[in-house]
MARVEXVEX-219393 format. One record per residue: residue number from 1; chain; x, y, z of N, C-alpha, C in turn. Coordinates in steps of 0.1 Angstrom, whole numbers, always signed. Example, Ala and Ser with C-alpha at 12.3 -4.5 7.8 and 13.67 -1.06 7.14 Angstrom:
# MARVEXVEX-219393
+-----+------+-------+-------+-------+-------+-------+-------+-------+-------+-------+
! pos ! unit !    nx !    ny !    nz !   cax !   cay !   caz !    cx !    cy !    cz !
+-----+------+-------+-------+-------+-------+-------+-------+-------+-------+-------+
!   1 !    A !  +132 !   -57 !   +78 !  +123 !   -45 !   +78 !  +132 !   -33 !   +78 !
!   2 !    A !  +128 !   -22 !   +71 !  +137 !   -11 !   +71 !  +129 !    +0 !   +79 !
+-----+------+-------+-------+-------+-------+-------+-------+-------+-------+-------+
# end
This chain:
# MARVEXVEX-219393
+-----+------+-------+-------+-------+-------+-------+-------+-------+-------+-------+
! pos ! unit !    nx !    ny !    nz !   cax !   cay !   caz !    cx !    cy !    cz !
+-----+------+-------+-------+-------+-------+-------+-------+-------+-------+-------+
!   1 !    A ! +1349 ! +1062 !  +571 ! +1340 ! +1048 !  +569 ! +1329 ! +1047 !  +576 !
!   2 !    A ! +1318 ! +1040 !  +573 ! +1305 ! +1043 !  +578 ! +1306 ! +1029 !  +588 !
!   3 !    A ! +1300 ! +1029 !  +600 ! +1299 ! +1021 !  +610 ! +1287 ! +1013 !  +609 !
!   4 !    A ! +1287 ! +1000 !  +610 ! +1275 !  +993 !  +612 ! +1263 !  +998 !  +618 !
!   5 !    A ! +1254 ! +1002 !  +608 ! +1237 ! +1005 !  +611 ! +1242 ! +1015 !  +627 !
!   6 !    A ! +1248 ! +1027 !  +622 ! +1249 ! +1036 !  +631 ! +1252 ! +1046 !  +623 !
!   7 !    A ! +1240 ! +1059 !  +623 ! +1239 ! +1071 !  +613 ! +1247 ! +1081 !  +625 !
!   8 !    A ! +1258 ! +1086 !  +623 ! +1263 ! +1098 !  +635 ! +1251 ! +1110 !  +636 !
!   9 !    A ! +1253 ! +1117 !  +645 ! +1246 ! +1129 !  +645 ! +1250 ! +1138 !  +639 !
!  10 !    A ! +1250 ! +1141 !  +626 ! +1252 ! +1150 !  +621 ! +1249 ! +1167 !  +621 !
!  11 !    A ! +1241 ! +1167 !  +634 ! +1237 ! +1183 !  +641 ! +1251 ! +1186 !  +647 !
!  12 !    A ! +1253 ! +1176 !  +654 ! +1266 ! +1178 !  +667 ! +1277 ! +1178 !  +659 !
!  13 !    A ! +1279 ! +1173 !  +649 ! +1294 ! +1174 !  +641 ! +1294 ! +1186 !  +634 !
!  14 !    A ! +1282 ! +1192 !  +629 ! +1282 ! +1203 !  +618 ! +1269 ! +1213 !  +621 !
!  15 !    A ! +1273 ! +1221 !  +632 ! +1262 ! +1228 !  +637 ! +1257 ! +1240 !  +629 !
!  16 !    A ! +1266 ! +1244 !  +622 ! +1262 ! +1254 !  +610 ! +1258 ! +1251 !  +598 !
!  17 !    A ! +1256 ! +1237 !  +600 ! +1253 ! +1232 !  +582 ! +1233 ! +1232 !  +584 !
!  18 !    A ! +1230 ! +1234 !  +572 ! +1216 ! +1236 !  +568 ! +1209 ! +1220 !  +571 !
!  19 !    A ! +1197 ! +1219 !  +572 ! +1190 ! +1210 !  +575 ! +1192 ! +1199 !  +561 !
!  20 !    A ! +1193 ! +1210 !  +549 ! +1196 ! +1202 !  +534 ! +1208 ! +1194 !  +535 !
!  21 !    A ! +1219 ! +1200 !  +541 ! +1230 ! +1195 !  +540 ! +1230 ! +1184 !  +548 !
!  22 !    A ! +1223 ! +1183 !  +563 ! +1223 ! +1175 !  +571 ! +1215 ! +1161 !  +562 !
!  23 !    A ! +1204 ! +1161 !  +555 ! +1197 ! +1154 !  +550 ! +1206 ! +1143 !  +540 !
!  24 !    A ! +1214 ! +1151 !  +532 ! +1221 ! +1144 !  +523 ! +1232 ! +1138 !  +528 !
!  25 !    A ! +1240 ! +1142 !  +540 ! +1252 ! +1136 !  +546 ! +1242 ! +1123 !  +553 !
!  26 !    A ! +1232 ! +1120 !  +557 ! +1226 ! +1106 !  +563 ! +1221 ! +1102 !  +553 !
!  27 !    A ! +1215 ! +1105 !  +543 ! +1214 ! +1094 !  +530 ! +1227 ! +1089 !  +524 !
!  28 !    A ! +1237 ! +1097 !  +524 ! +1248 ! +1093 !  +519 ! +1256 ! +1082 !  +527 !
!  29 !    A ! +1252 ! +1085 !  +541 ! +1255 ! +1073 !  +553 ! +1251 ! +1063 !  +550 !
!  30 !    A ! +1240 ! +1062 !  +548 ! +1230 ! +1051 !  +548 ! +1233 ! +1042 !  +536 !
!  31 !    A ! +1236 ! +1051 !  +524 ! +1243 ! +1042 !  +513 ! +1255 ! +1039 !  +513 !
!  32 !    A ! +1266 ! +1043 !  +517 ! +1278 ! +1036 !  +525 ! +1274 ! +1023 !  +529 !
!  33 !    A ! +1266 ! +1025 !  +541 ! +1263 ! +1013 !  +552 ! +1252 ! +1002 !  +541 !
!  34 !    A ! +1247 ! +1005 !  +535 ! +1242 !  +995 !  +522 ! +1250 !  +988 !  +517 !
!  35 !    A ! +1261 !  +994 !  +512 ! +1270 !  +988 !  +504 ! +1279 !  +981 !  +511 !
!  36 !    A ! +1288 !  +989 !  +524 ! +1296 !  +979 !  +527 ! +1289 !  +967 !  +539 !
!  37 !    A ! +1278 !  +968 !  +544 ! +1271 !  +960 !  +553 ! +1262 !  +951 !  +549 !
!  38 !    A ! +1251 !  +956 !  +543 ! +1238 !  +949 !  +538 ! +1241 !  +940 !  +528 !
!  39 !    A ! +1249 !  +944 !  +516 ! +1249 !  +937 !  +503 ! +1257 !  +922 !  +509 !
!  40 !    A ! +1266 !  +926 !  +518 ! +1275 !  +918 !  +519 ! +1272 !  +906 !  +533 !
!  41 !    A ! +1261 !  +910 !  +543 ! +1259 !  +902 !  +554 ! +1248 !  +892 !  +553 !
!  42 !    A ! +1246 !  +878 !  +557 ! +1237 !  +870 !  +555 ! +1223 !  +874 !  +565 !
!  43 !    A ! +1210 !  +875 !  +562 ! +1204 !  +878 !  +567 ! +1190 !  +864 !  +574 !
!  44 !    A ! +1187 !  +867 !  +585 ! +1181 !  +854 !  +593 ! +1163 !  +861 !  +594 !
!  45 !    A ! +1156 !  +856 !  +586 ! +1141 !  +860 !  +590 ! +1136 !  +849 !  +598 !
!  46 !    A ! +1133 !  +853 !  +609 ! +1125 !  +842 !  +621 ! +1109 !  +845 !  +620 !
!  47 !    A ! +1102 !  +835 !  +617 ! +1089 !  +834 !  +612 ! +1084 !  +826 !  +630 !
!  48 !    A ! +1077 !  +835 !  +636 ! +1071 !  +833 !  +649 ! +1062 !  +822 !  +650 !
!  49 !    A ! +1054 !  +827 !  +641 ! +1040 !  +816 !  +638 ! +1042 !  +801 !  +638 !
!  50 !    A ! +1055 !  +799 !  +625 ! +1057 !  +788 !  +619 ! +1067 !  +786 !  +629 !
!  51 !    A ! +1076 !  +789 !  +632 ! +1087 !  +782 !  +643 ! +1096 !  +777 !  +637 !
!  52 !    A ! +1101 !  +788 !  +621 ! +1107 !  +789 !  +615 ! +1121 !  +797 !  +612 !
!  53 !    A ! +1135 !  +793 !  +607 ! +1141 !  +802 !  +606 ! +1148 !  +802 !  +591 !
!  54 !    A ! +1144 !  +812 !  +583 ! +1150 !  +810 !  +566 ! +1166 !  +820 !  +568 !
!  55 !    A ! +1174 !  +816 !  +562 ! +1184 !  +823 !  +564 ! +1186 !  +827 !  +547 !
!  56 !    A ! +1189 !  +841 !  +544 ! +1191 !  +845 !  +530 ! +1204 !  +851 !  +528 !
!  57 !    A ! +1211 !  +844 !  +518 ! +1226 !  +846 !  +518 ! +1231 !  +862 !  +514 !
!  58 !    A ! +1240 !  +864 !  +517 ! +1246 !  +876 !  +512 ! +1244 !  +878 !  +499 !
!  59 !    A ! +1241 !  +890 !  +491 ! +1244 !  +894 !  +476 ! +1255 !  +896 !  +468 !
!  60 !    A ! +1263 !  +896 !  +478 ! +1279 !  +902 !  +475 ! +1288 !  +895 !  +485 !
!  61 !    A ! +1296 !  +886 !  +477 ! +1306 !  +881 !  +488 ! +1321 !  +883 !  +485 !
!  62 !    A ! +1330 !  +882 !  +493 ! +1343 !  +887 !  +493 ! +1352 !  +875 !  +488 !
!  63 !    A ! +1363 !  +878 !  +482 ! +1370 !  +868 !  +474 ! +1374 !  +859 !  +487 !
!  64 !    A ! +1381 !  +862 !  +499 ! +1381 !  +858 !  +511 ! +1373 !  +849 !  +517 !
!  65 !    A ! +1359 !  +851 !  +517 ! +1350 !  +844 !  +520 ! +1346 !  +835 !  +515 !
!  66 !    A ! +1347 !  +833 !  +502 ! +1344 !  +822 !  +491 ! +1356 !  +812 !  +491 !
!  67 !    A ! +1370 !  +818 !  +495 ! +1379 !  +807 !  +497 ! +1377 !  +799 !  +510 !
!  68 !    A ! +1371 !  +807 !  +519 ! +1368 !  +801 !  +531 ! +1357 !  +790 !  +529 !
!  69 !    A ! +1348 !  +792 !  +520 ! +1339 !  +782 !  +519 ! +1344 !  +771 !  +507 !
!  70 !    A ! +1355 !  +771 !  +504 ! +1362 !  +764 !  +493 ! +1356 !  +765 !  +481 !
!  71 !    A ! +1352 !  +775 !  +474 ! +1348 !  +780 !  +461 ! +1359 !  +785 !  +455 !
!  72 !    A ! +1363 !  +776 !  +445 ! +1374 !  +782 !  +436 ! +1370 !  +786 !  +421 !
!  73 !    A ! +1378 !  +794 !  +419 ! +1375 !  +799 !  +402 ! +1381 !  +794 !  +394 !
!  74 !    A ! +1380 !  +789 !  +381 ! +1389 !  +783 !  +371 ! +1397 !  +795 !  +366 !
!  75 !    A ! +1409 !  +791 !  +363 ! +1421 !  +803 !  +360 ! +1417 !  +805 !  +343 !
!  76 !    A ! +1413 !  +815 !  +338 ! +1407 !  +813 !  +327 ! +1418 !  +820 !  +312 !
!  77 !    A ! +1433 !  +825 !  +318 ! +1445 !  +828 !  +313 ! +1450 !  +814 !  +308 !
!  78 !    A ! +1459 !  +816 !  +295 ! +1467 !  +806 !  +292 ! +1481 !  +806 !  +299 !
!  79 !    A ! +1484 !  +793 !  +303 ! +1499 !  +791 !  +310 ! +1510 !  +800 !  +301 !
!  80 !    A ! +1522 !  +800 !  +307 ! +1532 !  +805 !  +298 ! +1537 !  +796 !  +290 !
!  81 !    A ! +1536 !  +784 !  +292 ! +1537 !  +771 !  +283 ! +1529 !  +772 !  +269 !
!  82 !    A ! +1515 !  +773 !  +275 ! +1509 !  +771 !  +263 ! +1509 !  +786 !  +254 !
!  83 !    A ! +1510 !  +797 !  +260 ! +1514 !  +808 !  +251 ! +1526 !  +806 !  +241 !
!  84 !    A ! +1537 !  +799 !  +248 ! +1549 !  +799 !  +236 ! +1546 !  +789 !  +230 !
!  85 !    A ! +1539 !  +776 !  +232 ! +1536 !  +766 !  +223 ! +1528 !  +774 !  +212 !
!  86 !    A ! +1520 !  +782 !  +215 ! +1508 !  +786 !  +204 ! +1522 !  +798 !  +195 !
!  87 !    A ! +1529 !  +805 !  +201 ! +1538 !  +810 !  +192 ! +1546 !  +805 !  +185 !
!  88 !    A ! +1549 !  +793 !  +188 ! +1558 !  +783 !  +181 ! +1550 !  +779 !  +169 !
!  89 !    A ! +1541 !  +772 !  +173 ! +1527 !  +771 !  +161 ! +1526 !  +779 !  +152 !
!  90 !    A ! +1522 !  +790 !  +155 ! +1522 !  +800 !  +148 ! +1531 !  +806 !  +136 !
!  91 !    A ! +1547 !  +805 !  +144 ! +1556 !  +808 !  +134 ! +1556 !  +799 !  +124 !
!  92 !    A ! +1557 !  +783 !  +128 ! +1556 !  +771 !  +122 ! +1545 !  +775 !  +105 !
!  93 !    A ! +1534 !  +778 !  +108 ! +1524 !  +777 !  +101 ! +1528 !  +788 !   +93 !
!  94 !    A ! +1531 !  +801 !   +99 ! +1536 !  +812 !   +87 ! +1546 !  +811 !   +78 !
!  95 !    A ! +1555 !  +801 !   +84 ! +1567 !  +795 !   +73 ! +1560 !  +786 !   +63 !
!  96 !    A ! +1553 !  +781 !   +67 ! +1546 !  +765 !   +57 ! +1535 !  +774 !   +50 !
!  97 !    A ! +1532 !  +785 !   +53 ! +1520 !  +792 !   +44 ! +1531 !  +800 !   +33 !
!  98 !    A ! +1542 !  +805 !   +40 ! +1548 !  +810 !   +25 ! +1559 !  +805 !   +17 !
!  99 !    A ! +1556 !  +788 !   +21 ! +1562 !  +777 !   +11 ! +1550 !  +775 !    +1 !
! 100 !    A ! +1539 !  +777 !    +1 ! +1529 !  +775 !    -8 ! +1528 !  +785 !   -19 !
! 101 !    A ! +1523 !  +781 !   -31 ! +1522 !  +791 !   -44 ! +1514 !  +798 !   -38 !
! 102 !    A ! +1512 !  +813 !   -50 ! +1503 !  +821 !   -46 ! +1491 !  +816 !   -46 !
! 103 !    A ! +1487 !  +810 !   -56 ! +1472 !  +805 !   -58 ! +1467 !  +798 !   -46 !
! 104 !    A ! +1477 !  +787 !   -43 ! +1471 !  +780 !   -30 ! +1470 !  +791 !   -13 !
! 105 !    A ! +1480 !  +800 !   -17 ! +1481 !  +810 !    -5 ! +1469 !  +819 !    -3 !
! 106 !    A ! +1464 !  +823 !   -15 ! +1452 !  +830 !   -20 ! +1440 !  +822 !   -16 !
! 107 !    A ! +1439 !  +811 !   -21 ! +1429 !  +804 !   -15 ! +1424 !  +802 !    -5 !
! 108 !    A ! +1435 !  +799 !    +5 ! +1437 !  +796 !   +20 ! +1435 !  +809 !   +28 !
! 109 !    A ! +1440 !  +819 !   +22 ! +1439 !  +831 !   +30 ! +1423 !  +837 !   +30 !
! 110 !    A ! +1414 !  +832 !   +15 ! +1406 !  +838 !   +13 ! +1393 !  +829 !   +24 !
! 111 !    A ! +1393 !  +817 !   +26 ! +1386 !  +803 !   +32 ! +1388 !  +809 !   +47 !
! 112 !    A ! +1400 !  +814 !   +51 ! +1402 !  +812 !   +67 ! +1405 !  +822 !   +73 !
! 113 !    A ! +1411 !  +832 !   +66 ! +1412 !  +847 !   +71 ! +1406 !  +857 !   +70 !
! 114 !    A ! +1401 !  +854 !   +54 ! +1388 !  +864 !   +53 ! +1374 !  +859 !   +51 !
! 115 !    A ! +1374 !  +843 !   +60 ! +1363 !  +840 !   +58 ! +1348 !  +839 !   +50 !
! 116 !    A ! +1357 !  +836 !   +36 ! +1349 !  +833 !   +25 ! +1345 !  +824 !   +24 !
! 117 !    A ! +1331 !  +820 !   +20 ! +1328 !  +805 !   +17 ! +1328 !  +797 !    +4 !
! 118 !    A ! +1332 !  +784 !    +8 ! +1335 !  +779 !    -7 ! +1327 !  +782 !   -21 !
! 119 !    A ! +1313 !  +783 !   -17 ! +1306 !  +786 !   -27 ! +1307 !  +801 !   -27 !
! 120 !    A ! +1309 !  +812 !   -27 ! +1314 !  +821 !   -31 ! +1328 !  +823 !   -38 !
! 121 !    A ! +1337 !  +815 !   -36 ! +1350 !  +811 !   -42 ! +1347 !  +806 !   -55 !
! 122 !    A ! +1340 !  +797 !   -52 ! +1335 !  +786 !   -64 ! +1329 !  +797 !   -77 !
! 123 !    A ! +1321 !  +806 !   -73 ! +1314 !  +812 !   -82 ! +1325 !  +827 !   -90 !
! 124 !    A ! +1335 !  +830 !   -78 ! +1345 !  +838 !   -85 ! +1355 !  +831 !   -94 !
! 125 !    A ! +1358 !  +820 !   -90 ! +1367 !  +813 !   -96 ! +1361 !  +807 !  -109 !
! 126 !    A ! +1348 !  +804 !  -110 ! +1340 !  +797 !  -122 ! +1341 !  +784 !  -118 !
! 127 !    A ! +1342 !  +776 !  -109 ! +1343 !  +762 !  -104 ! +1334 !  +760 !   -97 !
! 128 !    A ! +1332 !  +745 !   -94 ! +1322 !  +742 !   -86 ! +1324 !  +740 !   -71 !
! 129 !    A ! +1315 !  +741 !   -64 ! +1315 !  +743 !   -49 ! +1325 !  +731 !   -45 !
! 130 !    A ! +1324 !  +717 !   -49 ! +1333 !  +704 !   -46 ! +1348 !  +709 !   -53 !
! 131 !    A ! +1348 !  +714 !   -63 ! +1362 !  +715 !   -68 ! +1371 !  +726 !   -55 !
! 132 !    A ! +1363 !  +736 !   -54 ! +1368 !  +745 !   -43 ! +1375 !  +736 !   -31 !
! 133 !    A ! +1366 !  +728 !   -29 ! +1367 !  +719 !   -17 ! +1380 !  +709 !   -17 !
! 134 !    A ! +1380 !  +704 !   -29 ! +1389 !  +692 !   -32 ! +1404 !  +701 !   -29 !
! 135 !    A ! +1403 !  +714 !   -39 ! +1415 !  +722 !   -40 ! +1418 !  +724 !   -21 !
! 136 !    A ! +1412 !  +729 !   -15 ! +1413 !  +730 !    -2 ! +1422 !  +721 !    +6 !
! 137 !    A ! +1412 !  +706 !    +5 ! +1417 !  +697 !   +12 ! +1432 !  +693 !    +9 !
! 138 !    A ! +1434 !  +695 !    -4 ! +1447 !  +692 !    -9 ! +1460 !  +702 !    -6 !
! 139 !    A ! +1454 !  +713 !    -6 ! +1462 !  +724 !    +2 ! +1465 !  +725 !   +17 !
! 140 !    A ! +1455 !  +719 !   +22 ! +1456 !  +715 !   +38 ! +1466 !  +702 !   +39 !
! 141 !    A ! +1464 !  +691 !   +37 ! +1475 !  +678 !   +34 ! +1486 !  +685 !   +31 !
! 142 !    A ! +1490 !  +694 !   +20 ! +1503 !  +700 !   +17 ! +1510 !  +703 !   +29 !
! 143 !    A ! +1500 !  +712 !   +34 ! +1505 !  +724 !   +46 ! +1509 !  +714 !   +57 !
! 144 !    A ! +1500 !  +702 !   +63 ! +1504 !  +693 !   +70 ! +1516 !  +685 !   +69 !
! 145 !    A ! +1519 !  +682 !   +58 ! +1533 !  +675 !   +52 ! +1546 !  +685 !   +54 !
! 146 !    A ! +1540 !  +701 !   +49 ! +1550 !  +709 !   +53 ! +1558 !  +712 !   +69 !
! 147 !    A ! +1543 !  +712 !   +74 ! +1545 !  +715 !   +92 ! +1554 !  +702 !   +96 !
! 148 !    A ! +1553 !  +692 !   +91 ! +1559 !  +680 !   +97 ! +1578 !  +682 !   +96 !
! 149 !    A ! +1578 !  +693 !   +85 ! +1593 !  +688 !   +81 ! +1601 !  +701 !   +88 !
! 150 !    A ! +1591 !  +712 !   +93 ! +1597 !  +721 !   +98 ! +1597 !  +723 !  +111 !
+-----+------+-------+-------+-------+-------+-------+-------+-------+-------+-------+
# end
């Protein structure tokens, strides 16, 4: 593992190695230092003329350091309760969909699962877009009533 800002004397460690190998070892060591220390360390730049000190924050932070600075992350996964509720609602919806007539189920499947537009379906069924919309609203109202009963 790299030690901060200290490149070992590879000539002493590997006396039989060629200059090419020594150069690669030094380059690799410097890259390791850059990744392990330079990216994670803050830097202070002192301007002697202006008598100012500028701090440049690290470009990479560890989770531990962020917690020390009271930086917290929002949990993006759902809780077990939310997952269970969503599963129950999904089961109820599938049960209610199965209680619809074939024509009603077909319209809902095309609008919501196949993401077809009301206008497309109106052309296919030979109806107006408003007629498809009214059918959809009637079916959704019927679904809500079925869900209340389930």
